[in-house]
C-alpha positions as CSV (number, residue, x, y, z in Angstrom):
1,M,-33.4,29.9,32.5
2,K,-34.3,26.8,34.3
3,R,-34.4,28.6,37.6
4,L,-36.2,31.5,36.1
5,L,-39.1,28.9,34.8
6,I,-39.3,27.3,38.3
7,S,-39.7,30.7,40.1
8,F,-42.5,31.5,37.5
9,L,-44.2,28.2,38.1
10,M,-44.2,28.7,41.8
11,L,-45.6,32.0,41.6
12,I,-48.6,30.8,39.6
13,I,-48.9,27.9,42.4
14,L,-48.9,30.5,45.1
15,F,-51.4,32.6,43.3
16,L,-53.8,29.6,42.8
17,I,-53.4,28.6,46.4
18,I,-54.4,32.4,47.4
19,N,-57.4,32.3,45.3
20,C,-58.6,28.8,46.0
21,S,-58.3,29.5,50.0
22,K,-60.7,32.6,49.6
23,P,-64.4,32.1,50.4
24,S,-66.5,31.1,47.4
25,D,-69.7,33.2,46.5
26,E,-70.7,30.1,44.4
27,L,-71.0,28.2,47.8
28,L,-72.3,30.9,49.5
29,F,-75.3,31.8,47.3
30,D,-75.8,28.7,45.2
31,V,-75.0,30.4,42.1
32,V,-72.4,28.9,39.4
33,I,-69.6,31.2,38.6
34,E,-69.3,31.9,34.8
35,K,-65.6,31.8,33.8
36,K,-65.0,34.2,30.9
37,R,-61.7,34.7,29.2
38,P,-59.4,33.5,32.0
39,F,-55.6,33.9,31.8
40,F,-53.2,30.9,32.1
41,F,-54.5,28.0,34.4
42,G,-58.1,29.6,34.5
43,I,-56.6,32.7,36.6
44,T,-58.9,35.6,36.8
45,N,-58.5,39.1,38.4
46,V,-62.1,40.4,38.3
47,R,-65.3,39.3,39.9
48,L,-68.9,40.7,38.9
49,L,-72.1,40.2,41.1
50,I,-74.9,40.8,38.9
51,K,-78.4,41.6,40.1
52,G,-80.8,42.7,37.4
53,A,-79.8,46.3,36.6
54,F,-77.0,46.3,39.2
55,V,-73.4,45.3,38.7
56,A,-70.9,45.1,41.6
57,T,-67.0,44.8,40.8
58,A,-64.4,43.4,42.7
59,Y,-60.6,43.3,41.7
60,S,-57.5,41.4,42.5
61,D,-58.7,39.5,45.6
62,K,-62.4,39.1,44.1
63,C,-63.8,39.5,47.7
64,T,-64.0,43.4,48.2
65,Y,-66.4,45.3,45.8
66,V,-65.1,48.5,45.2
67,T,-67.4,49.7,42.1
68,F,-71.3,49.8,41.9
69,S,-73.1,50.8,39.0
70,V,-76.6,50.7,37.4
71,G,-77.6,51.8,34.0
72,S,-75.6,51.7,30.6
73,P,-75.8,52.8,27.1
74,A,-77.5,49.6,26.1
75,I,-79.9,49.5,29.2
76,P,-80.4,53.1,30.6
77,Y,-81.3,53.4,34.2
78,N,-85.3,54.0,34.1
79,G,-85.9,54.7,37.7
80,E,-86.7,50.9,38.6
81,P,-85.6,49.4,41.0
82,H,-85.2,52.5,43.5
83,I,-81.7,53.2,44.5
84,F,-80.9,55.4,47.4
85,I,-77.5,56.8,47.9
86,Q,-75.8,59.0,50.6
87,L,-74.1,62.0,49.2
88,P,-70.9,63.4,50.7
89,D,-72.9,66.0,52.7
90,A,-74.9,63.2,54.4
91,S,-78.1,63.9,52.4
92,I,-79.8,60.5,51.0
93,V,-81.6,60.9,47.8
94,D,-83.5,58.6,45.7
95,L,-82.2,58.2,42.0
96,A,-85.8,57.6,40.8
97,S,-86.8,61.0,42.3
98,S,-88.3,63.4,39.8
99,D,-86.0,66.1,41.0
100,I,-82.8,64.0,40.9
101,V,-81.2,66.1,38.0
102,H,-82.0,69.4,39.8
103,I,-80.4,67.8,43.0
104,L,-77.3,67.0,40.9
105,E,-77.0,70.5,39.3
106,R,-76.9,71.9,42.8
107,K,-74.5,69.7,44.3
108,A,-72.2,68.3,41.8
109,T,-68.5,69.5,42.0
110,A,-68.2,69.1,38.2
111,R,-70.5,68.9,35.1
112,R,-69.3,68.5,31.7
113,P,-70.6,67.0,28.2
114,C,-70.1,63.2,28.6
115,R,-67.3,62.2,26.1
116,D,-66.4,59.2,28.6
117,K,-66.8,55.5,27.2
118,F,-68.8,53.3,29.3
119,F,-66.6,50.0,29.8
120,N,-69.0,47.0,29.7
121,Q,-67.3,44.4,32.2
122,I,-69.3,41.6,31.2
123,D,-68.3,41.7,27.6
124,Q,-65.1,43.7,27.9
125,E,-66.0,46.4,25.3
126,F,-66.3,49.8,25.4
127,M,-69.8,51.6,24.7
128,S,-70.8,55.4,23.9
129,W,-73.3,57.3,25.9
130,P,-76.0,58.9,23.7
131,A,-74.9,62.1,22.0
132,G,-75.6,65.0,24.1
133,A,-75.4,63.3,27.5
134,K,-73.8,65.0,30.3
135,L,-71.6,63.7,33.2
136,F,-71.9,64.9,36.5
137,E,-69.3,64.3,39.3
138,L,-69.6,64.2,42.9
139,S,-67.0,62.7,45.2
140,S,-66.9,59.0,44.4
141,Y,-70.1,59.2,42.1
142,K,-70.6,59.6,38.5
143,F,-74.0,60.4,37.1
144,Y,-74.9,60.1,33.5
145,V,-77.7,62.5,32.2
146,N,-79.4,62.6,29.0
147,N,-82.6,65.0,28.0
148,H,-82.5,65.9,31.9
149,T,-83.1,62.3,32.8
150,L,-80.8,60.2,34.8
151,I,-79.6,57.1,32.6
152,G,-76.8,55.8,34.7
153,M,-74.8,56.0,38.1
154,T,-71.4,54.5,39.0
155,V,-69.7,54.7,42.4
156,T,-66.1,53.8,43.0
157,H,-64.2,53.9,46.2
158,H,-61.8,56.5,46.1
159,T,-59.3,58.3,48.6
160,Y,-59.6,61.4,46.7
161,F,-62.0,63.5,44.7
162,I,-61.5,66.0,41.6
163,D,-62.5,69.5,42.4
164,K,-64.0,72.1,39.9
165,K,-60.4,73.1,38.8
166,G,-59.9,69.5,37.7
167,N,-57.1,69.0,40.8
168,Q,-57.1,66.0,43.1
169,Q,-58.0,66.7,46.6
170,P,-57.9,64.3,49.6
171,L,-61.6,62.8,50.0
172,I,-61.6,62.3,53.7
173,P,-60.8,65.6,54.9
174,H,-62.8,67.4,52.6
175,Y,-66.1,65.6,53.4
176,G,-65.5,64.4,56.9
177,G,-64.7,60.9,56.5
178,L,-68.3,60.0,55.1
179,P,-68.0,57.0,52.8
180,P,-70.5,56.6,49.9
181,K,-73.4,54.5,50.7
182,I,-76.0,52.8,48.3
183,G,-79.2,50.8,49.3
184,T,-82.8,50.1,48.6
185,S,-84.1,52.4,51.2
186,R,-83.1,55.0,53.6
187,T,-82.4,52.5,56.2
188,N,-81.1,49.7,54.2
189,M,-77.6,50.8,53.0
190,I,-74.2,49.6,52.9
191,S,-70.8,51.6,52.4
192,V,-68.6,51.3,49.5
193,P,-66.6,49.1,49.5
194,F,-68.6,46.2,50.5
195,N,-68.3,42.4,50.3
196,A,-70.6,39.7,48.7
197,Q,-72.6,39.0,52.1
198,E,-73.4,42.7,52.4
199,F,-74.5,43.1,48.8
200,V,-76.9,40.2,49.4
201,N,-78.3,41.7,52.6
202,V,-79.2,44.7,50.8
203,F,-79.9,43.8,47.1
204,G,-80.6,40.1,47.6
205,K,-78.8,37.1,45.8
206,P,-77.2,37.7,42.6
207,N,-78.4,36.4,39.4
208,R,-75.1,35.9,38.0
209,I,-71.4,35.9,39.2
210,I,-69.1,36.3,36.4
211,E,-64.9,35.9,37.0
212,L,-62.7,37.2,33.9
213,F,-59.2,38.3,33.5
214,S,-58.9,42.0,32.5
215,E,-55.7,43.7,31.6
């Protein structure tokens, strides 16, 4: 029992050393990191960069941001600010474009009523999209549409995609290795995943940085 306890404490110490040795966004961008619901000894495994309506999420190492989202059931995306994304076929579209939903209808590999719950990372709670909302899926992207208006978008780094039959297919061979890209213009974009410095180069310094522990 004593040996087991010592091993457990050593693992915790090792985890803390690894986390403390990582570059601090707090020092880089002069933003105080908010700690929410940490585990034992202040351990966290999720970091959020928040810039207005944008939320970037990093897990585990808290250095590589694998998810980027804009718009939520509480605050739907209204076209501001403009977000440009690169689709798998290399085309670049403006999410604020008046024909964005028509583009999604043509290009999406899956479209269905949106029964998915939106997970609010900041408050760690699930929220429902409006009744009648539709979910469009394309490669690593998920688009939420209500009344023919785009109200939310999430892109997550994946190595596979879901085809029209609901089967997993390798992402890179199908789309020629093109990663998803996001940005504020056609010439100012970053690939997903990205690090904090790349986020700042495109979107500017975050308003908030939150660290929390998520099961």
